[in-house]
Structures are given as structure tokens and as C-alpha cells.
GUKE-21483 format. One record per residue (C-alpha): residue number from 0; z, y, x. Coordinates in nm, 4 decimals, decimal comma, m for minus. Each point is the difference from the previous one (the first is absolute). Layout:
resi|z|y|x
NUM|Z|Y|X .
...
//
This chain:
resi|z|y|x
0|1,9014|1,3206|m6,7363 .
1|m0,2586|0,0956|m0,2200 .
2|0,2314|0,3088|m0,1441 .
3|m0,0017|0,0860|0,3450 .
4|m0,3225|0,1540|0,0154 .
5|0,0018|0,1868|m0,3110 .
6|0,2883|0,1412|0,0286 .
7|m0,1010|0,1320|0,2919 .
8|m0,3467|0,0793|m0,1081 .
9|0,1420|0,2015|m0,3289 .
10|0,2392|0,1660|0,2528 .
11|m0,2840|0,1536|0,2022 .
12|m0,0157|0,3596|m0,1949 .
13|0,3534|0,0361|m0,0714 .
14|0,0576|m0,0548|0,3828 .
15|m0,2397|0,2360|0,0752 .
16|0,1954|0,2489|m0,2886 .
17|0,2988|m0,0994|0,1695 .
18|m0,1144|0,0895|0,3653 .
19|m0,0549|0,3452|m0,1596 .
20|0,3508|0,0470|m0,1058 .
21|0,1313|m0,1793|0,2836 .
22|m0,1497|0,2701|0,2260 .
23|0,2510|0,2494|m0,1540 .
24|m0,0521|0,3971|0,0254 .
25|m0,2950|0,1609|0,1732 .
26|0,0174|0,1769|0,3241 .
27|m0,0524|0,3228|m0,1969 .
28|0,2967|m0,0870|m0,2223 .
29|0,2226|m0,1151|0,2784 .
30|0,0417|0,3502|0,2171 .
31|0,3394|0,1067|m0,0909 .
32|0,3306|m0,2253|0,1768 .
33|0,1508|m0,0564|m0,3744 .
34|m0,3399|m0,1753|m0,0437 .
35|0,0114|m0,1852|0,3051 .
36|0,3815|m0,0887|m0,0956 .
37|m0,1227|m0,1261|m0,3210 .
38|m0,2483|m0,2150|0,1426 .
39|0,2241|m0,1627|0,2315 .
40|0,2231|m0,0844|m0,2942 .
41|m0,2492|m0,1667|m0,1583 .
42|m0,0536|m0,1958|0,2517 .
43|0,3757|m0,1606|m0,0020 .
44|m0,1572|m0,1865|m0,3048 .
45|m0,1264|m0,3596|0,0436 .
46|m0,1990|m0,2459|m0,2211 .
47|0,1182|m0,3566|0,0785 .
48|m0,1296|m0,3552|m0,0903 .
49|0,2502|m0,2561|m0,0401 .
50|0,0065|m0,3798|m0,0785 .
51|0,2905|m0,2583|m0,0687 .
52|m0,0230|m0,3694|0,0639 .
53|0,1128|m0,0946|m0,3230 .
54|m0,3028|0,2092|m0,1470 .
55|m0,2960|m0,1656|0,1445 .
56|m0,3345|0,1773|m0,0379 .
57|0,1979|0,3204|m0,1411 .
58|0,0295|0,3408|0,1858 .
59|0,2024|0,3030|m0,0747 .
60|m0,1548|0,3132|0,0570 .
61|0,2090|0,2918|0,0017 .
62|0,0945|0,3715|0,1738 .
63|0,3669|0,1342|0,1124 .
64|0,1252|0,2229|0,2485 .
65|m0,0833|m0,1153|0,3688 .
66|0,3559|m0,0178|0,1335 .
67|0,1164|m0,1813|m0,3072 .
68|m0,2246|m0,3261|m0,0177 .
69|0,2183|m0,2037|0,1525 .
70|0,2743|0,0783|m0,2669 .
71|m0,2920|m0,0127|m0,2871 .
72|m0,0467|m0,3689|0,1453 .
73|0,3835|m0,0769|m0,0772 .
74|0,0226|0,1672|m0,3155 .
75|m0,2868|m0,2210|m0,1389 .
76|0,1531|m0,3477|0,1319 .
77|0,2239|m0,0124|m0,2908 .
78|0,1553|m0,3009|m0,1750 .
79|m0,2952|m0,0696|m0,1969 .
80|m0,2089|m0,0512|0,3227 .
81|0,1020|m0,3417|0,2106 .
82|m0,1655|0,1541|0,2806 .
83|m0,0181|0,3492|0,2328 .
84|m0,3311|0,1941|m0,0292 .
85|m0,2227|0,0075|0,3219 .
86|m0,1547|0,3071|0,1261 .
87|m0,3470|m0,0646|0,0518 .
88|m0,1142|0,3388|0,0719 .
89|0,0935|0,3834|m0,0300 .
90|m0,1717|0,3068|0,0796 .
91|0,0508|0,3879|m0,0516 .
92|m0,2268|0,1831|m0,1990 .
93|m0,0135|0,3330|m0,1573 .
94|0,0116|0,0248|m0,3646 .
95|0,1604|m0,3883|m0,0327 .
96|0,0605|0,0300|m0,3456 .
97|m0,4232|0,0321|m0,0313 .
98|m0,0804|m0,2655|0,2298 .
99|0,2315|m0,2317|m0,1796 .
100|m0,1278|0,0697|m0,3547 .
101|m0,3240|m0,0433|0,1461 .
102|0,0461|m0,3380|0,1715 .
103|0,1740|m0,1225|m0,3348 .
104|m0,3229|0,1201|m0,2015 .
105|m0,1984|m0,1876|0,2419 .
106|0,1466|m0,3207|m0,0239 .
107|0,1105|0,0698|m0,3851 .
108|m0,2255|m0,3412|m0,0849 .
109|0,2618|m0,1800|0,1773 .
110|0,3260|0,1736|m0,1051 .
111|0,1901|m0,2615|m0,1459 .
112|0,2368|0,2393|m0,1913 .
113|m0,0835|0,3580|m0,0875 .
114|0,3823|0,0827|0,0767 .
115|0,0113|m0,1548|0,3072 .
116|m0,1306|0,0448|0,3321 .
117|m0,1412|m0,3699|0,0401 .
118|m0,3452|m0,1149|0,1088 .
119|m0,1630|m0,2869|0,0283 .
120|m0,1853|0,0238|0,2739 .
121|0,0178|m0,0185|0,4162 .
122|0,2090|0,2366|0,2038 .
123|m0,3176|0,0633|0,1874 .
124|m0,2158|0,1277|m0,2808 .
125|0,2626|0,3158|m0,0369 .
126|0,0488|0,0168|0,3886 .
127|m0,3589|0,0169|0,0133 .
128|m0,0689|0,2826|m0,2544 .
129|0,3068|0,1702|0,1732 .
130|m0,1693|0,0158|0,3153 .
131|m0,3150|0,1257|m0,1067 .
132|0,1927|0,3479|m0,0382 .
133|0,1250|m0,0076|0,3548 .
134|0,3474|0,0091|m0,0883 .
135|0,2743|m0,0251|0,2799 .
136|0,1424|m0,3403|0,0193 .
137|0,3733|0,0175|m0,0210 .
138|0,0760|m0,4131|m0,0303 .
139|0,1369|m0,0350|0,3613 .
140|0,2229|0,2743|m0,0047 .
141|0,1303|m0,0504|m0,3630 .
142|0,0535|m0,3986|0,0770 .
143|0,2448|0,1719|0,2935 .
144|0,1757|0,1363|m0,2614 .
145|0,3439|m0,1347|m0,0712 .
146|m0,0312|m0,2343|m0,3267 .
147|0,2839|0,0080|m0,2880 .
148|m0,1156|m0,3709|m0,0592 .
149|0,2683|m0,2660|0,1149 .
150|m0,1213|m0,1942|0,3112 .
151|0,0678|m0,3305|m0,1342 .
152|m0,2319|0,0830|m0,3043 .
153|m0,2912|0,1174|0,2399 .
154|0,0707|m0,3223|0,2085 .
155|m0,0025|m0,2094|m0,3842 .
156|m0,3489|0,1457|m0,0599 .
157|m0,1215|m0,0478|0,3603 .
158|0,1249|m0,3793|m0,0444 .
159|m0,1847|m0,0253|m0,3498 .
160|m0,3157|0,1161|0,1676 .
161|0,0265|m0,2321|0,3571 .
162|m0,0255|m0,2937|m0,2950 .
163|m0,3454|0,0748|m0,0715 .
164|m0,2044|m0,2125|0,2978 .
165|m0,1857|0,2241|0,2434 .
166|m0,3909|0,0403|m0,0085 .
167|m0,1791|m0,3116|0,1809 .
168|m0,3638|0,0520|m0,0051 .
169|m0,0615|m0,3865|0,0711 .
170|0,2299|m0,1045|m0,2575 .
171|m0,1840|0,2490|m0,2376 .
172|m0,3140|m0,1542|0,0575 .
173|m0,1484|0,2617|0,1965 .
174|m0,1378|m0,1733|0,3603 .
175|0,0763|0,1261|0,3131 .
176|m0,3136|0,2428|0,0933 .
177|m0,0155|0,1258|m0,3200 .
178|m0,0693|0,3810|m0,1247 .
179|0,2489|0,1906|m0,1959 .
180|m0,1169|0,2986|m0,1949 .
181|0,1949|0,3543|m0,0324 .
182|m0,0289|0,0470|m0,3576 .
183|m0,1893|0,3525|m0,0703 .
184|m0,0886|0,0035|0,3854 .
185|m0,2830|m0,1202|0,2282 .
186|0,3125|m0,1284|0,2289 .
187|m0,0104|m0,3877|0,0751 .
188|0,2679|m0,2083|0,1775 .
189|m0,0715|m0,3186|0,1796 .
190|0,2202|m0,2919|m0,0630 .
191|0,1340|m0,1557|0,3356 .
192|0,2815|m0,1798|m0,0959 .
193|0,1949|m0,1240|m0,3063 .
194|0,2183|0,3511|0,0256 .
195|m0,2234|0,2194|0,2254 .
196|m0,3283|0,2076|m0,0365 .
197|m0,2162|0,1609|0,2691 .
198|m0,1295|0,3695|m0,0911 .
199|m0,2273|0,0767|0,3249 .
200|0,1533|m0,1396|0,2654 .
201|0,3736|m0,0042|m0,0906 .
202|0,1328|m0,2436|m0,1644 .
203|0,3403|0,0218|m0,2438 .
204|0,1505|m0,0875|m0,3199 .
205|m0,2086|0,1477|m0,3430 .
206|0,2726|0,2328|m0,0375 .
207|m0,0232|0,1874|0,3621 .
208|m0,4244|m0,0235|m0,1092 .
209|0,0801|0,1819|m0,3472 .
210|0,2381|0,2573|0,1721 .
211|m0,2356|0,0625|0,2935 .
212|m0,3447|0,0254|m0,2390 .
213|0,1588|0,2031|m0,2693 .
214|0,1658|0,2241|0,2512 .
215|0,3589|m0,0455|m0,1570 .
216|0,3172|0,0587|0,1900 .
217|0,1891|m0,2850|m0,1832 .
218|m0,0821|m0,3330|m0,1402 .
219|m0,1081|m0,0962|m0,3319 .
220|m0,0710|m0,3503|m0,1666 .
221|m0,3281|m0,0666|0,1164 .
222|m0,1557|m0,2740|m0,2442 .
223|m0,0818|0,2016|m0,2740 .
224|m0,2330|0,1829|0,2495 .
225|m0,1737|m0,2636|0,1268 .
226|m0,2545|m0,2429|m0,1222 .
227|m0,2050|m0,3243|0,0802 .
228|m0,2696|m0,1197|m0,1374 .
229|m0,0111|0,2748|m0,2658 .
230|0,3909|m0,0992|m0,1023 .
231|0,3251|0,2072|0,0789 .
232|0,2220|m0,1630|0,2530 .
233|0,2989|0,0695|m0,2417 .
234|m0,1929|m0,2345|m0,2552 .
235|m0,0344|m0,2657|0,2603 .
236|0,3288|0,0305|0,1105 .
237|0,1369|m0,0545|m0,3694 .
238|m0,2103|m0,2740|m0,0638 .
239|0,0953|m0,1916|0,3132 .
240|0,3717|0,0865|0,0025 .
241|0,0634|0,0693|m0,3780 .
242|0,0552|0,3520|m0,1682 .
243|0,3681|0,1815|0,0914 .
244|0,2841|m0,0994|m0,2466 .
245|0,1854|0,2864|m0,2198 .
//
């Protein structure tokens, strides 16, 4: 998880520059109806973050029209990819090409091929940078769109994922009563059972706790974001159950 901190730290200045880009035209330049119309058109473009169960540890960062994301996911699912891509996050931003470019620069040390948009980082790293720009989260709306991917292929990916054991704190050597730390934040959660934690007075899954504490309206994989005694839960999980097969 060392690269998680380095990538985020190295992206600070780029995120600030990207934020200036994402603010779009100034109020003074946005007087005419034509300009406002163009701004609305810009908002129809999205930047997306994708993962694939056949490519553990890799994400894809790209952009497309807001109404074309489901189609794009289908296009990426070719004969050379065993499972469809999963949408982790999508957001509408002005000047999406500049935002995408800034992300690619920020994470360039972790780009595995200069001609491909794949990075060896956690999806949450890219999502964290995008959220700094106060973008509009389009993930739920896009997830509701019809997909080009056959249902049986989606089910095959789900079946492959379900073969992995669910995270069990006790099995992972994390005793009940232990404190988990949200990496990069001051928030903590107390382990209350083999699969539950307590945040404040509420008991919930770690997925629900992550969603609540990070202000998300969709679920994300929590293990890369939490640590126990200085080690990420993802590392502890893979040490306990083994790394995913490819």
C-alpha cells in the first residue's frame, strides 16, 4: 500500500490545477445563452474508473459521453478479456479531456503501458482525486442504464468474485474490540463481530461504514482503505486467504 500514499501526495498540485480546469468558464464569460448552452454540453462528458476481476490491482481511467458509458463498457469487453469491466465511479466534469489528462499524469508512475489507460493503483485513489474537484457523481444513474454485456457474462464475473471468501476479522487475526483506521483520515471503526464494526453508536458492515464516512452514494471495496496496526486490511486479507488467481 506504499504507493497509495505516494500517488495521492504526488497528485496534490495536479489536483489543484485540475480543479481550476473543472470550474469551467468564469461568470464574466458565461453571460450569453450560447455560452451557457456550451457549458451544459460540456457537462455531458464523464470521467470513469473501471476495474476487472480478471485484472486484480489494476484500474482503467478514461472518459466518454455521459449517455455512452454503458456502451463503452460493452466495447471494452472484447474476446481478449474473460470478464466484463465493473464501473467503480463515474462523474460529469467540464473539460473532461483535461481532467482525464491530469489524472493520467498524476498516476503516471503506476501506468503499466504508455499506450493503455491502465494503472496499478486502487480505484479509491483515482476516486479520491476526482472528489476533490467537487464533481457530480453519475455512478448510480449510469449503473441503471441498459448494458450491452450479456447477462450470463455478468453472472460469470459475479460467480468468479463470489469464490473469494468474505472478509472475516477473527479469521484474519483481528480480535473483536480492535480499532480499524480509515487510511488518510482520522475516522476509526471498532470491530464488534467477525463481520461487523461500530462507528459512533451504529453497528454496520465495513462496506457501509466506508460509504458513510466517505460520503459516497455507492459501495466500494473497503479493504484497501482501512488498516489495522499499520497494515492494510487488503494485505491482511490476502495473507489470510491468498491472493486472487488470474
